[in-house]
Structure formats: structure tokens, C-alpha cells
mmCIF file of the N, C-alpha and C atoms, coordinates in Angstrom:
data_MODEL
# 
_entry.id   MODEL 
# 
loop_
_atom_site.group_PDB 
_atom_site.id 
_atom_site.type_symbol 
_atom_site.label_atom_id 
_atom_site.label_alt_id 
_atom_site.label_comp_id 
_atom_site.label_asym_id 
_atom_site.label_entity_id 
_atom_site.label_seq_id 
_atom_site.pdbx_PDB_ins_code 
_atom_site.Cartn_x 
_atom_site.Cartn_y 
_atom_site.Cartn_z 
_atom_site.occupancy 
_atom_site.B_iso_or_equiv 
_atom_site.pdbx_formal_charge 
_atom_site.auth_seq_id 
_atom_site.auth_comp_id 
_atom_site.auth_asym_id 
_atom_site.auth_atom_id 
_atom_site.pdbx_PDB_model_num 
ATOM 1   N N  . MET A 1 1  ? 97.935  109.724 135.586 1.00 0.00 ? 1  MET A N  1 
ATOM 2   C CA . MET A 1 1  ? 99.082  109.804 135.037 1.00 0.00 ? 1  MET A CA 1 
ATOM 3   C C  . MET A 1 1  ? 98.556  110.399 133.400 1.00 0.00 ? 1  MET A C  1 
ATOM 4   N N  . THR A 1 2  ? 99.541  111.476 133.064 1.00 0.00 ? 2  THR A N  1 
ATOM 5   C CA . THR A 1 2  ? 99.074  111.702 131.846 1.00 0.00 ? 2  THR A CA 1 
ATOM 6   C C  . THR A 1 2  ? 100.218 111.877 131.150 1.00 0.00 ? 2  THR A C  1 
ATOM 7   N N  . ASP A 1 3  ? 101.526 111.894 131.620 1.00 0.00 ? 3  ASP A N  1 
ATOM 8   C CA . ASP A 1 3  ? 102.745 112.337 130.748 1.00 0.00 ? 3  ASP A CA 1 
ATOM 9   C C  . ASP A 1 3  ? 103.396 110.809 130.175 1.00 0.00 ? 3  ASP A C  1 
ATOM 10  N N  . GLN A 1 4  ? 102.873 110.748 128.874 1.00 0.00 ? 4  GLN A N  1 
ATOM 11  C CA . GLN A 1 4  ? 103.189 109.702 127.703 1.00 0.00 ? 4  GLN A CA 1 
ATOM 12  C C  . GLN A 1 4  ? 104.988 109.623 127.914 1.00 0.00 ? 4  GLN A C  1 
ATOM 13  N N  . ASP A 1 5  ? 105.489 110.260 128.388 1.00 0.00 ? 5  ASP A N  1 
ATOM 14  C CA . ASP A 1 5  ? 106.936 110.195 128.603 1.00 0.00 ? 5  ASP A CA 1 
ATOM 15  C C  . ASP A 1 5  ? 107.143 109.108 129.685 1.00 0.00 ? 5  ASP A C  1 
ATOM 16  N N  . THR A 1 6  ? 106.361 108.952 130.742 1.00 0.00 ? 6  THR A N  1 
ATOM 17  C CA . THR A 1 6  ? 106.964 108.197 131.856 1.00 0.00 ? 6  THR A CA 1 
ATOM 18  C C  . THR A 1 6  ? 105.605 106.989 132.306 1.00 0.00 ? 6  THR A C  1 
ATOM 19  N N  . LEU A 1 7  ? 104.760 106.944 130.988 1.00 0.00 ? 7  LEU A N  1 
ATOM 20  C CA . LEU A 1 7  ? 103.700 105.744 130.899 1.00 0.00 ? 7  LEU A CA 1 
ATOM 21  C C  . LEU A 1 7  ? 104.455 104.703 130.599 1.00 0.00 ? 7  LEU A C  1 
ATOM 22  N N  . ILE A 1 8  ? 103.922 103.821 131.368 1.00 0.00 ? 8  ILE A N  1 
ATOM 23  C CA . ILE A 1 8  ? 104.350 102.261 131.107 1.00 0.00 ? 8  ILE A CA 1 
ATOM 24  C C  . ILE A 1 8  ? 103.371 101.618 130.902 1.00 0.00 ? 8  ILE A C  1 
ATOM 25  N N  . TYR A 1 9  ? 102.838 101.270 129.238 1.00 0.00 ? 9  TYR A N  1 
ATOM 26  C CA . TYR A 1 9  ? 101.918 100.310 129.214 1.00 0.00 ? 9  TYR A CA 1 
ATOM 27  C C  . TYR A 1 9  ? 102.122 98.954  129.170 1.00 0.00 ? 9  TYR A C  1 
ATOM 28  N N  . LEU A 1 10 ? 101.141 98.171  130.144 1.00 0.00 ? 10 LEU A N  1 
ATOM 29  C CA . LEU A 1 10 ? 101.663 96.572  130.170 1.00 0.00 ? 10 LEU A CA 1 
ATOM 30  C C  . LEU A 1 10 ? 100.330 95.917  129.394 1.00 0.00 ? 10 LEU A C  1 
ATOM 31  N N  . ASP A 1 11 ? 99.368  96.011  128.847 1.00 0.00 ? 11 ASP A N  1 
ATOM 32  C CA . ASP A 1 11 ? 98.230  95.807  128.284 1.00 0.00 ? 11 ASP A CA 1 
ATOM 33  C C  . ASP A 1 11 ? 98.115  95.401  126.942 1.00 0.00 ? 11 ASP A C  1 
ATOM 34  N N  . ASN A 1 12 ? 99.622  94.760  126.662 1.00 0.00 ? 12 ASN A N  1 
ATOM 35  C CA . ASN A 1 12 ? 99.756  94.415  125.232 1.00 0.00 ? 12 ASN A CA 1 
ATOM 36  C C  . ASN A 1 12 ? 99.227  92.970  124.690 1.00 0.00 ? 12 ASN A C  1 
ATOM 37  N N  . ASN A 1 13 ? 98.469  92.660  125.506 1.00 0.00 ? 13 ASN A N  1 
ATOM 38  C CA . ASN A 1 13 ? 97.447  91.362  125.093 1.00 0.00 ? 13 ASN A CA 1 
ATOM 39  C C  . ASN A 1 13 ? 96.865  91.488  123.547 1.00 0.00 ? 13 ASN A C  1 
ATOM 40  N N  . ALA A 1 14 ? 95.963  92.492  123.498 1.00 0.00 ? 14 ALA A N  1 
ATOM 41  C CA . ALA A 1 14 ? 95.065  92.821  122.471 1.00 0.00 ? 14 ALA A CA 1 
ATOM 42  C C  . ALA A 1 14 ? 95.651  93.663  121.325 1.00 0.00 ? 14 ALA A C  1 
ATOM 43  N N  . THR A 1 15 ? 96.494  94.823  121.857 1.00 0.00 ? 15 THR A N  1 
ATOM 44  C CA . THR A 1 15 ? 97.134  95.544  120.902 1.00 0.00 ? 15 THR A CA 1 
ATOM 45  C C  . THR A 1 15 ? 98.526  96.430  121.368 1.00 0.00 ? 15 THR A C  1 
ATOM 46  N N  . THR A 1 16 ? 99.385  96.702  120.882 1.00 0.00 ? 16 THR A N  1 
ATOM 47  C CA . THR A 1 16 ? 100.499 97.384  121.171 1.00 0.00 ? 16 THR A CA 1 
ATOM 48  C C  . THR A 1 16 ? 100.803 98.543  120.537 1.00 0.00 ? 16 THR A C  1 
ATOM 49  N N  . ALA A 1 17 ? 101.193 99.638  121.143 1.00 0.00 ? 17 ALA A N  1 
ATOM 50  C CA . ALA A 1 17 ? 101.685 100.769 120.316 1.00 0.00 ? 17 ALA A CA 1 
ATOM 51  C C  . ALA A 1 17 ? 102.906 100.682 119.376 1.00 0.00 ? 17 ALA A C  1 
ATOM 52  N N  . LEU A 1 18 ? 102.413 101.278 118.269 1.00 0.00 ? 18 LEU A N  1 
ATOM 53  C CA . LEU A 1 18 ? 103.505 101.058 117.246 1.00 0.00 ? 18 LEU A CA 1 
ATOM 54  C C  . LEU A 1 18 ? 104.973 102.126 117.712 1.00 0.00 ? 18 LEU A C  1 
ATOM 55  N N  . ALA A 1 19 ? 106.022 101.607 117.335 1.00 0.00 ? 19 ALA A N  1 
ATOM 56  C CA . ALA A 1 19 ? 107.097 102.254 117.556 1.00 0.00 ? 19 ALA A CA 1 
ATOM 57  C C  . ALA A 1 19 ? 107.289 103.434 116.667 1.00 0.00 ? 19 ALA A C  1 
ATOM 58  N N  . PRO A 1 20 ? 107.610 104.448 117.107 1.00 0.00 ? 20 PRO A N  1 
ATOM 59  C CA . PRO A 1 20 ? 107.862 105.781 116.235 1.00 0.00 ? 20 PRO A CA 1 
ATOM 60  C C  . PRO A 1 20 ? 108.258 105.407 115.010 1.00 0.00 ? 20 PRO A C  1 
ATOM 61  N N  . GLU A 1 21 ? 109.549 104.580 114.601 1.00 0.00 ? 21 GLU A N  1 
ATOM 62  C CA . GLU A 1 21 ? 110.163 104.572 113.592 1.00 0.00 ? 21 GLU A CA 1 
ATOM 63  C C  . GLU A 1 21 ? 108.961 103.410 112.480 1.00 0.00 ? 21 GLU A C  1 
ATOM 64  N N  . CYS A 1 22 ? 108.239 102.795 112.952 1.00 0.00 ? 22 CYS A N  1 
ATOM 65  C CA . CYS A 1 22 ? 107.297 101.979 112.408 1.00 0.00 ? 22 CYS A CA 1 
ATOM 66  C C  . CYS A 1 22 ? 106.185 102.729 111.598 1.00 0.00 ? 22 CYS A C  1 
ATOM 67  N N  . VAL A 1 23 ? 105.699 103.833 112.280 1.00 0.00 ? 23 VAL A N  1 
ATOM 68  C CA . VAL A 1 23 ? 104.442 104.249 111.911 1.00 0.00 ? 23 VAL A CA 1 
ATOM 69  C C  . VAL A 1 23 ? 104.209 104.567 110.518 1.00 0.00 ? 23 VAL A C  1 
ATOM 70  N N  . GLU A 1 24 ? 105.374 105.387 109.877 1.00 0.00 ? 24 GLU A N  1 
ATOM 71  C CA . GLU A 1 24 ? 105.437 105.737 108.279 1.00 0.00 ? 24 GLU A CA 1 
ATOM 72  C C  . GLU A 1 24 ? 105.319 104.608 107.699 1.00 0.00 ? 24 GLU A C  1 
ATOM 73  N N  . PRO A 1 25 ? 106.204 103.621 107.809 1.00 0.00 ? 25 PRO A N  1 
ATOM 74  C CA . PRO A 1 25 ? 106.012 102.263 106.977 1.00 0.00 ? 25 PRO A CA 1 
ATOM 75  C C  . PRO A 1 25 ? 104.791 101.566 106.848 1.00 0.00 ? 25 PRO A C  1 
ATOM 76  N N  . VAL A 1 26 ? 104.294 101.485 108.023 1.00 0.00 ? 26 VAL A N  1 
ATOM 77  C CA . VAL A 1 26 ? 102.720 101.004 108.265 1.00 0.00 ? 26 VAL A CA 1 
ATOM 78  C C  . VAL A 1 26 ? 101.690 101.821 107.479 1.00 0.00 ? 26 VAL A C  1 
ATOM 79  N N  . LEU A 1 27 ? 101.574 103.373 107.744 1.00 0.00 ? 27 LEU A N  1 
ATOM 80  C CA . LEU A 1 27 ? 101.003 103.946 106.968 1.00 0.00 ? 27 LEU A CA 1 
ATOM 81  C C  . LEU A 1 27 ? 101.108 103.949 105.366 1.00 0.00 ? 27 LEU A C  1 
ATOM 82  N N  . ALA A 1 28 ? 102.335 103.808 104.970 1.00 0.00 ? 28 ALA A N  1 
ATOM 83  C CA . ALA A 1 28 ? 102.507 103.605 103.229 1.00 0.00 ? 28 ALA A CA 1 
ATOM 84  C C  . ALA A 1 28 ? 101.938 102.294 102.948 1.00 0.00 ? 28 ALA A C  1 
ATOM 85  N N  . CYS A 1 29 ? 101.952 101.523 103.943 1.00 0.00 ? 29 CYS A N  1 
ATOM 86  C CA . CYS A 1 29 ? 101.416 100.150 103.423 1.00 0.00 ? 29 CYS A CA 1 
ATOM 87  C C  . CYS A 1 29 ? 99.854  100.088 103.449 1.00 0.00 ? 29 CYS A C  1 
ATOM 88  N N  . LEU A 1 30 ? 99.670  100.689 104.304 1.00 0.00 ? 30 LEU A N  1 
ATOM 89  C CA . LEU A 1 30 ? 97.787  100.662 104.327 1.00 0.00 ? 30 LEU A CA 1 
ATOM 90  C C  . LEU A 1 30 ? 97.602  101.739 103.308 1.00 0.00 ? 30 LEU A C  1 
ATOM 91  N N  . ARG A 1 31 ? 98.239  102.471 102.993 1.00 0.00 ? 31 ARG A N  1 
ATOM 92  C CA . ARG A 1 31 ? 97.703  103.630 101.883 1.00 0.00 ? 31 ARG A CA 1 
ATOM 93  C C  . ARG A 1 31 ? 98.041  103.088 100.474 1.00 0.00 ? 31 ARG A C  1 
ATOM 94  N N  . ASP A 1 32 ? 98.968  102.389 100.325 1.00 0.00 ? 32 ASP A N  1 
ATOM 95  C CA . ASP A 1 32 ? 99.349  101.690 98.865  1.00 0.00 ? 32 ASP A CA 1 
ATOM 96  C C  . ASP A 1 32 ? 99.165  100.472 98.724  1.00 0.00 ? 32 ASP A C  1 
ATOM 97  N N  . SER A 1 33 ? 99.021  99.523  99.634  1.00 0.00 ? 33 SER A N  1 
ATOM 98  C CA . SER A 1 33 ? 99.081  98.019  99.356  1.00 0.00 ? 33 SER A CA 1 
ATOM 99  C C  . SER A 1 33 ? 98.020  97.317  100.248 1.00 0.00 ? 33 SER A C  1 
ATOM 100 N N  . TYR A 1 34 ? 96.858  98.008  100.125 1.00 0.00 ? 34 TYR A N  1 
ATOM 101 C CA . TYR A 1 34 ? 95.624  97.595  100.925 1.00 0.00 ? 34 TYR A CA 1 
ATOM 102 C C  . TYR A 1 34 ? 94.915  96.294  100.092 1.00 0.00 ? 34 TYR A C  1 
ATOM 103 N N  . GLY A 1 35 ? 95.328  96.162  98.779  1.00 0.00 ? 35 GLY A N  1 
ATOM 104 C CA . GLY A 1 35 ? 94.902  94.983  98.230  1.00 0.00 ? 35 GLY A CA 1 
ATOM 105 C C  . GLY A 1 35 ? 94.906  93.736  98.976  1.00 0.00 ? 35 GLY A C  1 
ATOM 106 N N  . ASN A 1 36 ? 94.141  92.646  98.480  1.00 0.00 ? 36 ASN A N  1 
ATOM 107 C CA . ASN A 1 36 ? 94.179  91.021  98.729  1.00 0.00 ? 36 ASN A CA 1 
ATOM 108 C C  . ASN A 1 36 ? 95.197  90.729  98.055  1.00 0.00 ? 36 ASN A C  1 
ATOM 109 N N  . PRO A 1 37 ? 96.371  90.452  98.736  1.00 0.00 ? 37 PRO A N  1 
ATOM 110 C CA . PRO A 1 37 ? 97.511  89.487  97.952  1.00 0.00 ? 37 PRO A CA 1 
ATOM 111 C C  . PRO A 1 37 ? 97.119  88.397  97.253  1.00 0.00 ? 37 PRO A C  1 
ATOM 112 N N  . SER A 1 38 ? 96.038  87.941  97.132  1.00 0.00 ? 38 SER A N  1 
ATOM 113 C CA . SER A 1 38 ? 95.767  86.557  96.645  1.00 0.00 ? 38 SER A CA 1 
ATOM 114 C C  . SER A 1 38 ? 94.850  87.032  95.145  1.00 0.00 ? 38 SER A C  1 
ATOM 115 N N  . SER A 1 39 ? 94.790  88.332  94.989  1.00 0.00 ? 39 SER A N  1 
ATOM 116 C CA . SER A 1 39 ? 94.237  88.645  94.042  1.00 0.00 ? 39 SER A CA 1 
ATOM 117 C C  . SER A 1 39 ? 94.670  89.253  92.727  1.00 0.00 ? 39 SER A C  1 
ATOM 118 N N  . LYS A 1 40 ? 94.342  89.220  91.447  1.00 0.00 ? 40 LYS A N  1 
ATOM 119 C CA . LYS A 1 40 ? 95.499  89.172  90.318  1.00 0.00 ? 40 LYS A CA 1 
ATOM 120 C C  . LYS A 1 40 ? 95.253  90.677  89.651  1.00 0.00 ? 40 LYS A C  1 
ATOM 121 N N  . HIS A 1 41 ? 94.441  91.483  90.642  1.00 0.00 ? 41 HIS A N  1 
ATOM 122 C CA . HIS A 1 41 ? 94.586  92.943  90.081  1.00 0.00 ? 41 HIS A CA 1 
ATOM 123 C C  . HIS A 1 41 ? 95.893  93.902  90.726  1.00 0.00 ? 41 HIS A C  1 
ATOM 124 N N  . ALA A 1 42 ? 96.145  94.771  89.894  1.00 0.00 ? 42 ALA A N  1 
ATOM 125 C CA . ALA A 1 42 ? 97.186  95.450  90.415  1.00 0.00 ? 42 ALA A CA 1 
ATOM 126 C C  . ALA A 1 42 ? 97.578  95.903  91.896  1.00 0.00 ? 42 ALA A C  1 
ATOM 127 N N  . VAL A 1 43 ? 96.265  96.212  92.458  1.00 0.00 ? 43 VAL A N  1 
ATOM 128 C CA . VAL A 1 43 ? 96.554  96.405  94.061  1.00 0.00 ? 43 VAL A CA 1 
ATOM 129 C C  . VAL A 1 43 ? 96.748  95.275  94.590  1.00 0.00 ? 43 VAL A C  1 
ATOM 130 N N  . GLY A 1 44 ? 96.055  94.146  94.381  1.00 0.00 ? 44 GLY A N  1 
ATOM 131 C CA . GLY A 1 44 ? 96.693  92.922  94.822  1.00 0.00 ? 44 GLY A CA 1 
ATOM 132 C C  . GLY A 1 44 ? 98.097  92.423  94.848  1.00 0.00 ? 44 GLY A C  1 
ATOM 133 N N  . GLU A 1 45 ? 98.679  92.729  93.335  1.00 0.00 ? 45 GLU A N  1 
ATOM 134 C CA . GLU A 1 45 ? 99.956  92.368  93.180  1.00 0.00 ? 45 GLU A CA 1 
ATOM 135 C C  . GLU A 1 45 ? 100.781 93.412  93.998  1.00 0.00 ? 45 GLU A C  1 
ATOM 136 N N  . ARG A 1 46 ? 100.391 94.450  94.206  1.00 0.00 ? 46 ARG A N  1 
ATOM 137 C CA . ARG A 1 46 ? 101.174 95.278  94.962  1.00 0.00 ? 46 ARG A CA 1 
ATOM 138 C C  . ARG A 1 46 ? 101.309 94.732  96.407  1.00 0.00 ? 46 ARG A C  1 
ATOM 139 N N  . ALA A 1 47 ? 100.172 94.346  96.915  1.00 0.00 ? 47 ALA A N  1 
ATOM 140 C CA . ALA A 1 47 ? 100.123 93.755  98.449  1.00 0.00 ? 47 ALA A CA 1 
ATOM 141 C C  . ALA A 1 47 ? 100.890 92.499  98.362  1.00 0.00 ? 47 ALA A C  1 
ATOM 142 N N  . LYS A 1 48 ? 100.897 91.882  97.430  1.00 0.00 ? 48 LYS A N  1 
ATOM 143 C CA . LYS A 1 48 ? 101.520 90.250  97.584  1.00 0.00 ? 48 LYS A CA 1 
ATOM 144 C C  . LYS A 1 48 ? 103.140 90.517  97.526  1.00 0.00 ? 48 LYS A C  1 
ATOM 145 N N  . ALA A 1 49 ? 103.602 91.672  96.642  1.00 0.00 ? 49 ALA A N  1 
ATOM 146 C CA . ALA A 1 49 ? 104.769 92.282  96.848  1.00 0.00 ? 49 ALA A CA 1 
ATOM 147 C C  . ALA A 1 49 ? 105.231 92.658  97.976  1.00 0.00 ? 49 ALA A C  1 
ATOM 148 N N  . GLN A 1 50 ? 104.379 93.405  98.777  1.00 0.00 ? 50 GLN A N  1 
ATOM 149 C CA . GLN A 1 50 ? 104.824 93.496  100.260 1.00 0.00 ? 50 GLN A CA 1 
ATOM 150 C C  . GLN A 1 50 ? 104.756 92.164  101.047 1.00 0.00 ? 50 GLN A C  1 
ATOM 151 N N  . VAL A 1 51 ? 103.958 91.430  100.949 1.00 0.00 ? 51 VAL A N  1 
ATOM 152 C CA . VAL A 1 51 ? 104.180 90.135  101.859 1.00 0.00 ? 51 VAL A CA 1 
ATOM 153 C C  . VAL A 1 51 ? 105.352 89.350  101.354 1.00 0.00 ? 51 VAL A C  1 
ATOM 154 N N  . THR A 1 52 ? 105.548 89.260  100.209 1.00 0.00 ? 52 THR A N  1 
ATOM 155 C CA . THR A 1 52 ? 107.074 88.560  99.741  1.00 0.00 ? 52 THR A CA 1 
ATOM 156 C C  . THR A 1 52 ? 108.130 89.308  100.371 1.00 0.00 ? 52 THR A C  1 
ATOM 157 N N  . GLN A 1 53 ? 108.204 90.749  100.112 1.00 0.00 ? 53 GLN A N  1 
ATOM 158 C CA . GLN A 1 53 ? 109.571 91.439  100.675 1.00 0.00 ? 53 GLN A CA 1 
ATOM 159 C C  . GLN A 1 53 ? 109.519 91.178  102.097 1.00 0.00 ? 53 GLN A C  1 
ATOM 160 N N  . ALA A 1 54 ? 108.143 91.257  102.809 1.00 0.00 ? 54 ALA A N  1 
ATOM 161 C CA . ALA A 1 54 ? 108.261 90.904  104.542 1.00 0.00 ? 54 ALA A CA 1 
ATOM 162 C C  . ALA A 1 54 ? 108.526 89.615  104.817 1.00 0.00 ? 54 ALA A C  1 
ATOM 163 N N  . ARG A 1 55 ? 108.495 88.769  104.012 1.00 0.00 ? 55 ARG A N  1 
ATOM 164 C CA . ARG A 1 55 ? 108.773 87.260  104.236 1.00 0.00 ? 55 ARG A CA 1 
ATOM 165 C C  . ARG A 1 55 ? 110.277 87.072  104.203 1.00 0.00 ? 55 ARG A C  1 
ATOM 166 N N  . ALA A 1 56 ? 110.880 87.875  103.087 1.00 0.00 ? 56 ALA A N  1 
ATOM 167 C CA . ALA A 1 56 ? 111.990 87.600  103.157 1.00 0.00 ? 56 ALA A CA 1 
ATOM 168 C C  . ALA A 1 56 ? 113.164 88.458  103.929 1.00 0.00 ? 56 ALA A C  1 
ATOM 169 N N  . SER A 1 57 ? 112.557 89.770  104.485 1.00 0.00 ? 57 SER A N  1 
ATOM 170 C CA . SER A 1 57 ? 113.113 90.266  105.541 1.00 0.00 ? 57 SER A CA 1 
ATOM 171 C C  . SER A 1 57 ? 113.292 89.549  106.929 1.00 0.00 ? 57 SER A C  1 
ATOM 172 N N  . VAL A 1 58 ? 111.781 88.663  107.085 1.00 0.00 ? 58 VAL A N  1 
ATOM 173 C CA . VAL A 1 58 ? 111.769 88.236  108.453 1.00 0.00 ? 58 VAL A CA 1 
ATOM 174 C C  . VAL A 1 58 ? 112.719 87.005  108.575 1.00 0.00 ? 58 VAL A C  1 
ATOM 175 N N  . ALA A 1 59 ? 112.788 86.356  107.268 1.00 0.00 ? 59 ALA A N  1 
ATOM 176 C CA . ALA A 1 59 ? 113.667 84.971  106.985 1.00 0.00 ? 59 ALA A CA 1 
ATOM 177 C C  . ALA A 1 59 ? 114.805 85.399  107.199 1.00 0.00 ? 59 ALA A C  1 
ATOM 178 N N  . ARG A 1 60 ? 115.574 86.589  106.723 1.00 0.00 ? 60 ARG A N  1 
ATOM 179 C CA . ARG A 1 60 ? 117.097 87.082  106.891 1.00 0.00 ? 60 ARG A CA 1 
ATOM 180 C C  . ARG A 1 60 ? 117.258 86.998  108.443 1.00 0.00 ? 60 ARG A C  1 
ATOM 181 N N  . LEU A 1 61 ? 116.160 87.930  109.090 1.00 0.00 ? 61 LEU A N  1 
ATOM 182 C CA . LEU A 1 61 ? 116.467 88.169  110.497 1.00 0.00 ? 61 LEU A CA 1 
ATOM 183 C C  . LEU A 1 61 ? 116.515 86.716  111.444 1.00 0.00 ? 61 LEU A C  1 
ATOM 184 N N  . LEU A 1 62 ? 116.000 85.624  110.807 1.00 0.00 ? 62 LEU A N  1 
ATOM 185 C CA . LEU A 1 62 ? 115.827 84.442  111.585 1.00 0.00 ? 62 LEU A CA 1 
ATOM 186 C C  . LEU A 1 62 ? 116.700 83.594  111.037 1.00 0.00 ? 62 LEU A C  1 
ATOM 187 N N  . ASN A 1 63 ? 117.661 83.713  110.168 1.00 0.00 ? 63 ASN A N  1 
ATOM 188 C CA . ASN A 1 63 ? 118.200 82.882  109.334 1.00 0.00 ? 63 ASN A CA 1 
ATOM 189 C C  . ASN A 1 63 ? 117.765 81.823  108.971 1.00 0.00 ? 63 ASN A C  1 
ATOM 190 N N  . ALA A 1 64 ? 116.796 82.010  108.449 1.00 0.00 ? 64 ALA A N  1 
ATOM 191 C CA . ALA A 1 64 ? 115.604 81.040  107.653 1.00 0.00 ? 64 ALA A CA 1 
ATOM 192 C C  . ALA A 1 64 ? 115.389 81.275  106.182 1.00 0.00 ? 64 ALA A C  1 
ATOM 193 N N  . ALA A 1 65 ? 114.690 80.281  105.492 1.00 0.00 ? 65 ALA A N  1 
ATOM 194 C CA . ALA A 1 65 ? 114.407 80.246  104.071 1.00 0.00 ? 65 ALA A CA 1 
ATOM 195 C C  . ALA A 1 65 ? 112.991 80.948  104.092 1.00 0.00 ? 65 ALA A C  1 
ATOM 196 N N  . PRO A 1 66 ? 112.718 81.834  103.241 1.00 0.00 ? 66 PRO A N  1 
ATOM 197 C CA . PRO A 1 66 ? 111.544 82.345  102.950 1.00 0.00 ? 66 PRO A CA 1 
ATOM 198 C C  . PRO A 1 66 ? 110.369 81.348  103.121 1.00 0.00 ? 66 PRO A C  1 
ATOM 199 N N  . PRO A 1 67 ? 110.408 80.260  102.552 1.00 0.00 ? 67 PRO A N  1 
ATOM 200 C CA . PRO A 1 67 ? 109.169 79.578  102.377 1.00 0.00 ? 67 PRO A CA 1 
ATOM 201 C C  . PRO A 1 67 ? 108.891 79.034  104.054 1.00 0.00 ? 67 PRO A C  1 
ATOM 202 N N  . GLU A 1 68 ? 110.136 78.960  104.685 1.00 0.00 ? 68 GLU A N  1 
ATOM 203 C CA . GLU A 1 68 ? 109.918 78.492  106.514 1.00 0.00 ? 68 GLU A CA 1 
ATOM 204 C C  . GLU A 1 68 ? 109.102 79.470  107.346 1.00 0.00 ? 68 GLU A C  1 
ATOM 205 N N  . ILE A 1 69 ? 108.832 80.974  106.781 1.00 0.00 ? 69 ILE A N  1 
ATOM 206 C CA . ILE A 1 69 ? 108.075 81.810  107.135 1.00 0.00 ? 69 ILE A CA 1 
ATOM 207 C C  . ILE A 1 69 ? 106.472 81.805  106.943 1.00 0.00 ? 69 ILE A C  1 
ATOM 208 N N  . VAL A 1 70 ? 105.538 81.666  107.898 1.00 0.00 ? 70 VAL A N  1 
ATOM 209 C CA . VAL A 1 70 ? 104.108 81.737  107.679 1.00 0.00 ? 70 VAL A CA 1 
ATOM 210 C C  . VAL A 1 70 ? 103.538 82.748  108.400 1.00 0.00 ? 70 VAL A C  1 
ATOM 211 N N  . PHE A 1 71 ? 102.560 83.680  107.742 1.00 0.00 ? 71 PHE A N  1 
ATOM 212 C CA . PHE A 1 71 ? 101.952 84.698  108.543 1.00 0.00 ? 71 PHE A CA 1 
ATOM 213 C C  . PHE A 1 71 ? 100.584 84.048  108.867 1.00 0.00 ? 71 PHE A C  1 
ATOM 214 N N  . THR A 1 72 ? 100.321 84.368  109.811 1.00 0.00 ? 72 THR A N  1 
ATOM 215 C CA . THR A 1 72 ? 98.924  83.986  110.369 1.00 0.00 ? 72 THR A CA 1 
ATOM 216 C C  . THR A 1 72 ? 97.879  85.080  110.752 1.00 0.00 ? 72 THR A C  1 
ATOM 217 N N  . ALA A 1 73 ? 96.600  84.951  110.854 1.00 0.00 ? 73 ALA A N  1 
ATOM 218 C CA . ALA A 1 73 ? 95.611  86.234  111.235 1.00 0.00 ? 73 ALA A CA 1 
ATOM 219 C C  . ALA A 1 73 ? 95.538  86.141  112.851 1.00 0.00 ? 73 ALA A C  1 
ATOM 220 N N  . SER A 1 74 ? 96.146  85.118  113.681 1.00 0.00 ? 74 SER A N  1 
ATOM 221 C CA . SER A 1 74 ? 95.785  85.307  114.682 1.00 0.00 ? 74 SER A CA 1 
ATOM 222 C C  . SER A 1 74 ? 96.549  84.221  115.850 1.00 0.00 ? 74 SER A C  1 
ATOM 223 N N  . GLY A 1 75 ? 96.881  84.269  116.699 1.00 0.00 ? 75 GLY A N  1 
ATOM 224 C CA . GLY A 1 75 ? 97.600  83.077  117.595 1.00 0.00 ? 75 GLY A CA 1 
ATOM 225 C C  . GLY A 1 75 ? 96.794  82.006  117.532 1.00 0.00 ? 75 GLY A C  1 
ATOM 226 N N  . THR A 1 76 ? 95.401  81.985  117.462 1.00 0.00 ? 76 THR A N  1 
ATOM 227 C CA . THR A 1 76 ? 94.661  80.659  117.614 1.00 0.00 ? 76 THR A CA 1 
ATOM 228 C C  . THR A 1 76 ? 94.843  80.020  115.950 1.00 0.00 ? 76 THR A C  1 
ATOM 229 N N  . GLU A 1 77 ? 94.964  80.811  114.968 1.00 0.00 ? 77 GLU A N  1 
ATOM 230 C CA . GLU A 1 77 ? 95.392  80.400  113.853 1.00 0.00 ? 77 GLU A CA 1 
ATOM 231 C C  . GLU A 1 77 ? 96.630  79.558  113.900 1.00 0.00 ? 77 GLU A C  1 
ATOM 232 N N  . ALA A 1 78 ? 97.525  80.351  114.639 1.00 0.00 ? 78 ALA A N  1 
ATOM 233 C CA . ALA A 1 78 ? 98.848  79.631  114.352 1.00 0.00 ? 78 ALA A CA 1 
ATOM 234 C C  . ALA A 1 78 ? 98.951  78.409  115.066 1.00 0.00 ? 78 ALA A C  1 
ATOM 235 N N  . ASN A 1 79 ? 98.126  78.566  116.504 1.00 0.00 ? 79 ASN A N  1 
ATOM 236 C CA . ASN A 1 79 ? 98.302  77.401  116.937 1.00 0.00 ? 79 ASN A CA 1 
ATOM 237 C C  . ASN A 1 79 ? 97.827  76.010  116.352 1.00 0.00 ? 79 ASN A C  1 
ATOM 238 N N  . HIS A 1 80 ? 96.968  76.367  115.223 1.00 0.00 ? 80 HIS A N  1 
ATOM 239 C CA . HIS A 1 80 ? 96.613  74.933  114.632 1.00 0.00 ? 80 HIS A CA 1 
ATOM 240 C C  . HIS A 1 80 ? 97.204  74.585  113.273 1.00 0.00 ? 80 HIS A C  1 
ATOM 241 N N  . LEU A 1 81 ? 98.476  75.347  113.270 1.00 0.00 ? 81 LEU A N  1 
ATOM 242 C CA . LEU A 1 81 ? 99.427  74.611  112.139 1.00 0.00 ? 81 LEU A CA 1 
ATOM 243 C C  . LEU A 1 81 ? 99.850  73.209  112.163 1.00 0.00 ? 81 LEU A C  1 
# 
């Protein structure tokens, strides 16, 4: 099967294809906000602002407060919270 329109991808355990509407926002973040959000330099501050904005957006979607939203690096890390 080579036709992407008929492909049904079920191997989402390790990675998942991005929805088309997500590609540009992700690329912009990778391009502009690549710093360590814990760093105090300008690129780190931009990254921290992106994380803060993402946390607020997720909180709104879940009807939660931003401090209730925790981002982890993996499922294993999340399981150990």
C-alpha cells in the first residue's frame, strides 16, 4: 500500500504523525523557542513563555488551573509523579 490517503497507521506507540494543522506551529516553536525554559537568557525566556502559554491552553481545555498541568518527558516519568 503506497497511497497515503488510504493508509491507516496504527503503530502510534513510539511516534505519531502530526496533524497537518500542527506542522507549522511546531516548526515555528522548534525554530524560535528552542532554548532551555529554565535558562535566563533570551532564548530560554522565549521557550519558558511558550511552555507557560501551552500550560494555560491545556488548562483551559481541561477546565483546570495552570498549576495543575504538569508536562513530563515520558510516560515513565509521568507514572512516577
